[in-house]
ROZA-611507 format. One record per residue: residue in three letters; x, y, z of N, C-alpha, C in turn. Coordinates in steps of 0.2 Angstrom, whole numbers, padded with zeros to 4 digits, always signed. Layout:
# residues N
ALAXYZXYZXYZ;...
This chain:
# residues 262
MET+0361+0409+0573+0360+0408+0580+0362+0402+0583;SER+0366+0402+0589+0368+0396+0592+0363+0392+0595;SER+0364+0385+0595+0359+0380+0598+0358+0382+0605;SER+0363+0384+0609+0361+0386+0616+0357+0391+0617;LEU+0357+0397+0612+0353+0402+0612+0346+0400+0610;CYS+0345+0396+0605+0339+0393+0603+0335+0390+0609;ILE+0339+0386+0613+0336+0382+0618+0334+0387+0624;TRP+0338+0392+0625+0336+0397+0630+0330+0401+0628;MET+0329+0403+0622+0323+0406+0619+0317+0402+0620;LEU+0318+0395+0619+0312+0391+0619+0310+0390+0627;LEU+0315+0390+0631+0313+0390+0638+0310+0396+0641;ALA+0312+0402+0638+0309+0408+0640+0302+0409+0638;THR+0300+0406+0633+0293+0407+0631+0288+0403+0635;ARG+0290+0399+0639+0286+0394+0643+0281+0399+0647;SER+0283+0403+0651+0279+0408+0655+0274+0412+0650;LEU+0277+0414+0645+0273+0418+0640+0267+0413+0637;ASP+0269+0407+0635+0264+0403+0632+0258+0401+0637;GLN+0261+0400+0643+0256+0398+0649+0251+0404+0650;GLY+0254+0410+0650+0250+0416+0651+0245+0418+0646;CYS+0247+0416+0640+0243+0417+0634+0237+0412+0635;THR+0238+0406+0637+0233+0401+0638+0228+0403+0643;ALA+0231+0405+0649+0227+0407+0654+0222+0413+0652;LEU+0225+0418+0648+0221+0423+0646+0215+0421+0642;ALA+0217+0417+0637+0212+0414+0632+0206+0410+0636;GLU+0208+0408+0642+0203+0404+0646+0200+0408+0651;TYR+0201+0415+0651+0198+0420+0655+0201+0419+0663;ARG+0206+0416+0664+0209+0416+0670+0214+0422+0671;VAL+0211+0428+0671+0215+0434+0670+0220+0435+0675;GLU+0218+0434+0682+0223+0436+0687+0229+0431+0686;GLU+0228+0425+0685+0234+0420+0683+0238+0422+0677;ALA+0234+0424+0672+0237+0427+0666+0242+0432+0668;VAL+0240+0437+0672+0244+0443+0673+0250+0441+0677;ALA+0250+0436+0682+0256+0434+0685+0261+0431+0681;LEU+0258+0426+0676+0263+0423+0672+0266+0428+0667;LEU+0262+0432+0664+0265+0437+0659+0270+0442+0662;GLN+0268+0444+0669+0273+0448+0672+0280+0444+0673;ARG+0279+0438+0675+0285+0434+0675+0289+0433+0668;ALA+0285+0432+0663+0288+0432+0656+0291+0438+0654;ARG+0289+0444+0657+0292+0450+0655+0299+0450+0658;GLY+0301+0447+0663+0307+0447+0666+0312+0442+0663;GLU+0309+0437+0659+0313+0432+0656+0315+0434+0649;GLY+0316+0429+0644+0318+0431+0638+0326+0429+0637;PRO+0329+0431+0632+0327+0436+0627+0322+0433+0622;TYR+0318+0437+0619+0313+0435+0614+0314+0437+0607;GLU+0312+0432+0603+0312+0434+0596+0306+0439+0595;TYR+0307+0443+0589+0302+0448+0588+0295+0447+0589;PRO+0292+0441+0585+0285+0440+0586+0283+0438+0593;ASP+0287+0435+0597+0285+0434+0604+0286+0440+0608;HIS+0291+0444+0607+0291+0451+0610+0285+0455+0609;VAL+0283+0455+0603+0276+0459+0602+0270+0455+0605;ARG+0270+0449+0605+0265+0445+0608+0264+0446+0616;LEU+0270+0447+0619+0271+0448+0626+0267+0454+0628;TYR+0268+0460+0625+0265+0466+0627+0258+0467+0625;GLU+0256+0463+0619+0249+0463+0617+0245+0460+0623;GLN+0248+0454+0625+0244+0450+0630+0244+0453+0637;LEU+0249+0457+0639+0249+0461+0645+0244+0466+0645;GLY+0244+0470+0639+0239+0475+0638+0232+0473+0639;LEU+0231+0467+0636+0224+0464+0636+0222+0462+0643;ALA+0227+0459+0647+0226+0456+0653+0224+0462+0658;TYR+0229+0467+0658+0228+0473+0662+0221+0477+0661;ALA+0219+0477+0654+0213+0481+0653+0207+0477+0655;TYR+0207+0470+0655+0202+0466+0658+0201+0467+0665;LEU+0206+0469+0669+0206+0470+0676+0205+0477+0678;ASP+0204+0481+0673+0203+0489+0674+0210+0492+0677;ARG+0215+0489+0675+0222+0492+0677+0224+0496+0671;LYS+0221+0502+0671+0221+0506+0664+0228+0509+0663;GLU+0232+0511+0668+0238+0514+0667+0243+0509+0665;GLN+0243+0503+0668+0247+0497+0666+0245+0495+0659;ALA+0239+0495+0657+0237+0493+0651+0239+0498+0645;LEU+0239+0504+0647+0241+0509+0642+0249+0509+0641;GLN+0252+0508+0646+0260+0507+0646+0261+0501+0641;SER+0258+0495+0642+0259+0489+0639+0257+0490+0631;PHE+0252+0493+0630+0250+0495+0623+0255+0500+0620;ASP+0257+0504+0624+0262+0509+0621+0268+0506+0619;MET+0271+0501+0623+0277+0497+0621+0275+0493+0615;LEU+0269+0490+0615+0267+0486+0609+0268+0490+0603;LEU+0265+0496+0603+0265+0500+0597+0272+0503+0595;ALA+0276+0503+0600+0283+0505+0599+0287+0500+0595;LEU+0285+0494+0597+0288+0488+0593+0285+0487+0586;ASP+0279+0488+0586+0275+0486+0580+0270+0491+0579;PRO+0271+0497+0575+0267+0503+0575+0260+0501+0571;GLY+0260+0496+0567+0254+0494+0563+0250+0489+0566;HIS+0252+0487+0572+0248+0482+0576+0241+0483+0577;ALA+0237+0478+0576+0230+0479+0577+0227+0473+0582;ILE+0222+0474+0585+0219+0469+0590+0212+0468+0587;SER+0209+0462+0589+0202+0461+0587+0197+0465+0590;TYR+0193+0468+0586+0188+0473+0589+0182+0469+0591;THR+0182+0462+0592+0177+0458+0595+0178+0458+0602;LEU+0184+0460+0605+0186+0460+0612+0181+0465+0616;SER+0182+0465+0622+0178+0469+0626+0179+0476+0625;PRO+0174+0481+0625+0175+0488+0623+0180+0491+0628;LYS+0181+0489+0634+0185+0492+0639+0193+0490+0636;VAL+0193+0485+0633+0200+0483+0630+0201+0488+0624;THR+0197+0487+0619+0198+0491+0613+0198+0498+0614;PHE+0194+0501+0619+0195+0508+0620+0202+0510+0622;LEU+0205+0507+0627+0211+0508+0629+0217+0507+0624;PHE+0216+0502+0619+0220+0501+0614+0220+0507+0609;GLU+0214+0509+0607+0213+0515+0603+0216+0521+0606;GLN+0216+0522+0612+0219+0528+0615+0226+0528+0615;ALA+0229+0522+0616+0236+0521+0615+0238+0522+0608;ARG+0234+0519+0603+0236+0520+0596+0236+0527+0594;LYS+0232+0531+0596+0232+0538+0595+0238+0542+0597;ALA+0239+0540+0604+0245+0543+0607+0252+0541+0603;SER+0252+0535+0601+0258+0533+0597+0259+0536+0591;THR+0254+0539+0588+0255+0542+0581+0259+0549+0582;ARG+0260+0551+0588+0263+0558+0589+0271+0557+0589;ALA+0273+0550+0590+0280+0549+0590+0282+0545+0584;SER+0289+0546+0582+0291+0543+0576+0292+0536+0577;PRO+0291+0531+0573+0292+0524+0574+0300+0523+0573;ILE+0302+0517+0576+0309+0515+0575+0310+0514+0568;THR+0315+0517+0565+0317+0517+0558+0325+0517+0557;VAL+0326+0512+0553+0334+0511+0551+0334+0511+0544;ASP+0339+0515+0541+0340+0515+0534+0346+0511+0532;LEU+0346+0507+0527+0352+0504+0524+0353+0507+0517;GLY+0359+0508+0515+0361+0510+0508+0367+0507+0506;TRP+0368+0507+0499+0374+0504+0496+0375+0507+0489;PRO+0381+0506+0486+0382+0509+0479+0378+0505+0474;ARG+0376+0508+0469+0372+0504+0464+0376+0501+0458;ASP+0382+0502+0458+0386+0499+0452+0391+0494+0454;LEU+0389+0489+0459+0393+0484+0462+0393+0478+0457;LYS+0399+0475+0457+0400+0469+0453+0401+0463+0458;VAL+0401+0457+0455+0401+0451+0459+0408+0450+0462;SER+0413+0453+0460+0419+0453+0463+0421+0458+0468;ASP+0416+0463+0469+0417+0468+0473+0415+0467+0480;ARG+0419+0470+0485+0417+0470+0492+0411+0474+0492;VAL+0406+0473+0497+0400+0477+0497+0399+0481+0503;PRO+0400+0488+0502+0399+0492+0508+0392+0494+0509;ILE+0390+0493+0516+0383+0494+0518+0383+0500+0523;ASP+0380+0505+0521+0379+0511+0526+0372+0510+0530;LEU+0373+0510+0537+0367+0510+0541+0366+0516+0545;GLU+0360+0519+0545+0359+0525+0549+0352+0523+0553;VAL+0353+0525+0560+0347+0525+0564+0344+0531+0563;VAL+0338+0531+0560+0334+0537+0558+0330+0539+0564;ALA+0327+0535+0568+0323+0536+0573+0323+0530+0578;ASP+0323+0532+0585+0322+0527+0590+0320+0531+0596;PRO+0314+0533+0596+0312+0537+0602+0313+0535+0609;ARG+0312+0528+0610+0313+0525+0616+0320+0523+0618;GLY+0324+0524+0613+0331+0521+0614+0332+0514+0615;LEU+0327+0510+0612+0327+0503+0613+0333+0499+0609;MET+0335+0502+0604+0340+0498+0600+0347+0499+0603;LYS+0350+0494+0604+0357+0494+0607+0362+0491+0602;ARG+0360+0486+0599+0365+0483+0594+0361+0480+0588;ALA+0364+0478+0583+0360+0475+0577+0365+0470+0574;VAL+0362+0465+0570+0365+0460+0566+0363+0461+0559;LEU+0368+0462+0555+0366+0462+0548+0367+0455+0545;PHE+0362+0452+0542+0363+0445+0539+0364+0446+0531;SER+0368+0442+0528+0369+0442+0521+0370+0435+0518;ARG+0368+0434+0512+0369+0428+0509+0368+0429+0501;ARG+0371+0425+0497+0370+0425+0490+0364+0422+0489;LYS+0360+0425+0484+0353+0422+0483+0354+0415+0480;GLY+0350+0410+0483+0350+0403+0481+0355+0399+0486;SER+0359+0402+0490+0364+0399+0494+0361+0398+0501;LEU+0363+0393+0505+0361+0392+0512+0366+0395+0516;GLU+0372+0397+0514+0377+0400+0518+0376+0407+0520;GLU+0376+0408+0526+0374+0415+0528+0379+0418+0532;ARG+0381+0425+0531+0386+0428+0535+0382+0433+0540;GLN+0385+0435+0546+0383+0439+0550+0388+0445+0552;ALA+0385+0451+0552+0390+0456+0554+0386+0460+0560;ARG+0390+0460+0566+0387+0463+0572+0389+0471+0572;ILE+0384+0475+0574+0385+0482+0574+0383+0485+0581;ASP+0387+0489+0584+0385+0492+0590+0382+0499+0588;LEU+0375+0500+0590+0372+0506+0588+0373+0512+0593;GLY+0372+0518+0590+0373+0524+0594+0366+0527+0594;VAL+0367+0534+0595+0361+0538+0595+0358+0539+0587;PRO+0352+0541+0587+0349+0542+0580+0353+0547+0576;GLY+0354+0546+0570+0358+0550+0565+0365+0548+0564;ARG+0367+0543+0568+0374+0541+0567+0374+0536+0562;TYR+0380+0536+0558+0381+0531+0552+0385+0526+0555;HIS+0384+0520+0552+0389+0514+0553+0390+0511+0546;ARG+0396+0509+0545+0398+0506+0538+0400+0499+0540;VAL+0397+0494+0536+0399+0487+0536+0401+0485+0529;GLU+0407+0483+0529+0410+0480+0522+0409+0473+0522;LEU+0405+0470+0518+0404+0463+0517+0409+0461+0512;PRO+0411+0455+0512+0416+0452+0507+0412+0451+0501;ALA+0416+0450+0495+0413+0449+0489+0408+0442+0489;ALA+0402+0443+0487+0397+0438+0487+0399+0431+0483;ALA+0402+0433+0477+0403+0427+0473+0409+0429+0468;PRO+0415+0429+0470+0420+0432+0466+0422+0427+0460;ALA+0420+0421+0461+0421+0416+0455+0415+0415+0451;SER+0410+0419+0452+0404+0418+0448+0405+0420+0440;GLU+0402+0417+0436+0402+0418+0429+0396+0421+0426;GLY+0392+0425+0430+0386+0428+0428+0384+0433+0434;PRO+0379+0437+0433+0376+0442+0438+0374+0438+0444;GLU+0374+0441+0450+0371+0438+0456+0367+0443+0460;VAL+0364+0440+0465+0360+0445+0469+0362+0443+0476;LEU+0363+0448+0480+0365+0447+0487+0359+0449+0491;GLU+0357+0445+0496+0351+0446+0500+0353+0448+0507;VAL+0350+0453+0510+0352+0456+0516+0346+0457+0520;TYR+0346+0457+0527+0341+0459+0531+0344+0460+0538;LEU+0340+0464+0542+0343+0466+0549+0339+0465+0554;LYS+0342+0463+0560+0338+0463+0566+0342+0467+0572;ALA+0337+0471+0575+0340+0475+0581+0338+0473+0587;PHE+0342+0474+0593+0341+0471+0599+0341+0476+0605;ASP+0337+0475+0610+0338+0479+0616+0344+0477+0620;GLU+0345+0480+0626+0350+0478+0630+0350+0471+0633;LYS+0344+0468+0633+0343+0462+0636+0343+0456+0630;GLY+0344+0458+0624+0344+0454+0619+0338+0452+0615;ASN+0332+0456+0617+0326+0455+0614+0326+0458+0607;GLU+0323+0455+0602+0322+0458+0596+0317+0463+0596;VAL+0319+0470+0594+0315+0475+0594+0313+0478+0587;TYR+0317+0476+0582+0316+0479+0576+0318+0474+0570;LEU+0315+0474+0565+0317+0470+0559+0316+0474+0553;LEU+0322+0473+0549+0322+0477+0542+0322+0471+0537;GLY+0317+0469+0534+0317+0463+0530+0317+0457+0535;SER+0318+0451+0532+0318+0445+0535+0321+0439+0531;ALA+0322+0433+0534+0325+0428+0530+0321+0426+0524;ALA+0314+0427+0525+0310+0425+0520+0309+0431+0515;GLN+0309+0437+0517+0308+0443+0513+0314+0448+0514;PRO+0320+0446+0511+0326+0450+0512+0326+0456+0507;ARG+0330+0461+0508+0332+0466+0503+0337+0463+0498;GLU+0337+0465+0492+0341+0463+0487+0346+0468+0484;ILE+0352+0466+0483+0357+0470+0480+0359+0467+0474;SER+0358+0470+0468+0360+0467+0462+0368+0468+0461;LEU+0371+0462+0459+0378+0462+0457+0380+0461+0450;ALA+0383+0465+0446+0384+0464+0439+0390+0460+0438;TYR+0390+0457+0432+0396+0453+0430+0399+0456+0424;GLU+0405+0457+0424+0409+0459+0418+0414+0453+0416;PRO+0413+0450+0410+0417+0445+0408+0425+0447+0408;PRO+0429+0443+0409+0436+0445+0409+0438+0447+0401;GLU+0443+0452+0401+0445+0454+0394+0448+0449+0390;ALA+0446+0448+0384+0449+0443+0380+0457+0445+0379;TRP+0461+0439+0378+0468+0440+0378+0470+0445+0372;TYR+0466+0444+0366+0468+0448+0360+0466+0455+0360;SER+0462+0457+0366+0460+0464+0366+0464+0468+0371;ARG+0469+0465+0374+0473+0468+0379+0479+0473+0375;TRP+0480+0478+0378+0484+0483+0375+0491+0481+0373;TRP+0494+0477+0378+0501+0475+0377+0501+0469+0372;VAL+0496+0465+0370+0496+0461+0365+0497+0464+0358;TRP+0493+0470+0358+0493+0473+0351+0499+0478+0351;ALA+0502+0479+0356+0509+0483+0356+0514+0478+0353;LEU+0514+0472+0356+0519+0467+0353+0518+0466+0346;VAL+0511+0465+0344+0510+0464+0337+0512+0470+0333;GLY+0510+0475+0335+0512+0481+0331+0520+0482+0330;GLY+0523+0480+0336+0531+0480+0335+0533+0475+0330;ALA+0530+0469+0330+0532+0464+0326+0531+0466+0318;VAL+0525+0469+0317+0523+0471+0311+0528+0477+0308;ALA+0529+0481+0313+0534+0487+0311+0541+0484+0309;ALA+0543+0479+0313+0549+0477+0312+0549+0473+0305;GLY+0544+0469+0303+0544+0466+0297+0543+0471+0291;THR+0539+0476+0292+0538+0481+0287+0545+0485+0286;GLY+0549+0486+0291+0555+0489+0290+0560+0485+0286;THR+0560+0479+0287+0564+0474+0283+0562+0474+0276;THR+0556+0474+0275+0553+0474+0268+0555+0480+0264;VAL+0554+0486+0267+0556+0492+0264+0563+0493+0263;TYR+0567+0490+0267+0574+0490+0266+0576+0487+0260;PHE+0574+0481+0259+0575+0477+0253+0572+0480+0246;LEU+0567+0483+0247+0563+0486+0241+0567+0492+0239;LEU+0569+0496+0244+0572+0503+0242+0580+0503+0242;ARG+0583+0497+0244+0590+0497+0243+0592+0497+0236;GLU+0596+0501+0234+0599+0502+0227+0604+0496+0225;PRO+0603+0492+0220+0607+0487+0218+0614+0489+0217;PRO+0620+0486+0219+0626+0488+0217+0628+0488+0210;GLY+0633+0492+0208+0635+0493+0201+0638+0486+0198;ARG+0642+0483+0203+0645+0477+0201+0643+0471+0206;VAL+0643+0465+0204+0642+0460+0209+0648+0456+0210;GLY+0650+0455+0216+0656+0451+0217+0656+0444+0216;GLY+0661+0441+0215+0661+0434+0213+0667+0432+0209;SER+0668+0426+0207+0674+0423+0203+0671+0419+0197;PHE+0675+0419+0192+0673+0415+0186+0679+0411+0183;GLN+0678+0405+0182+0683+0401+0180+0682+0398+0173;VAL+0687+0398+0169+0686+0395+0162+0690+0388+0162;PRO+0687+0383+0160+0690+0376+0161+0695+0376+0155;
């Protein structure tokens, strides 16, 4: 992520942070105004995006703005289907959240599947197949696939424009460690973004990536190569032929030469 984008994200969370503070202090009307402003800002990283809709839902529920609360909770659960809120909150908040949660179970959660061959080696390029299995709201517009060799700080990024659910995308990553002299592990994780650049889905993370095992095959020893033995075989055959020639050659009846008597 570029430094300018990081700065922009930090600035974007100001209204969100202020709105969360106001809500915690029960300044609910002020909180709603700040959180509505925050919704138009961003882009947000995934945890802040989830927090935005949680806080909006809570604030609307406190003000008995039920439809807006349900819409916010619905968006919250689309982003994070397993999300839970504290049940020590006001019953009018928890009732609306539970209503939204029950409704959300009727829709498929956002799901992305990643796949790759299982017989990869350290010197191989790594093909990754990505499928958008489900995206009921059509939130995901693009994704970034992050990859790195386990133990390395160097990280690569592959950007993907996503289509409708069911469509496959293939990303071919360069060999992770072509000069390695042992097996390696390639770590991958994925972030998906909406049209405004907000993170709406995570598959793994930098702290908990998916792992791809890469096998190591030692180079073939020089003496096991076929052409070495072909040459050796040829030399042996030539030497054997010479030996056989001298062993089987019949000696001549007379030996040439001269003899002198002094």
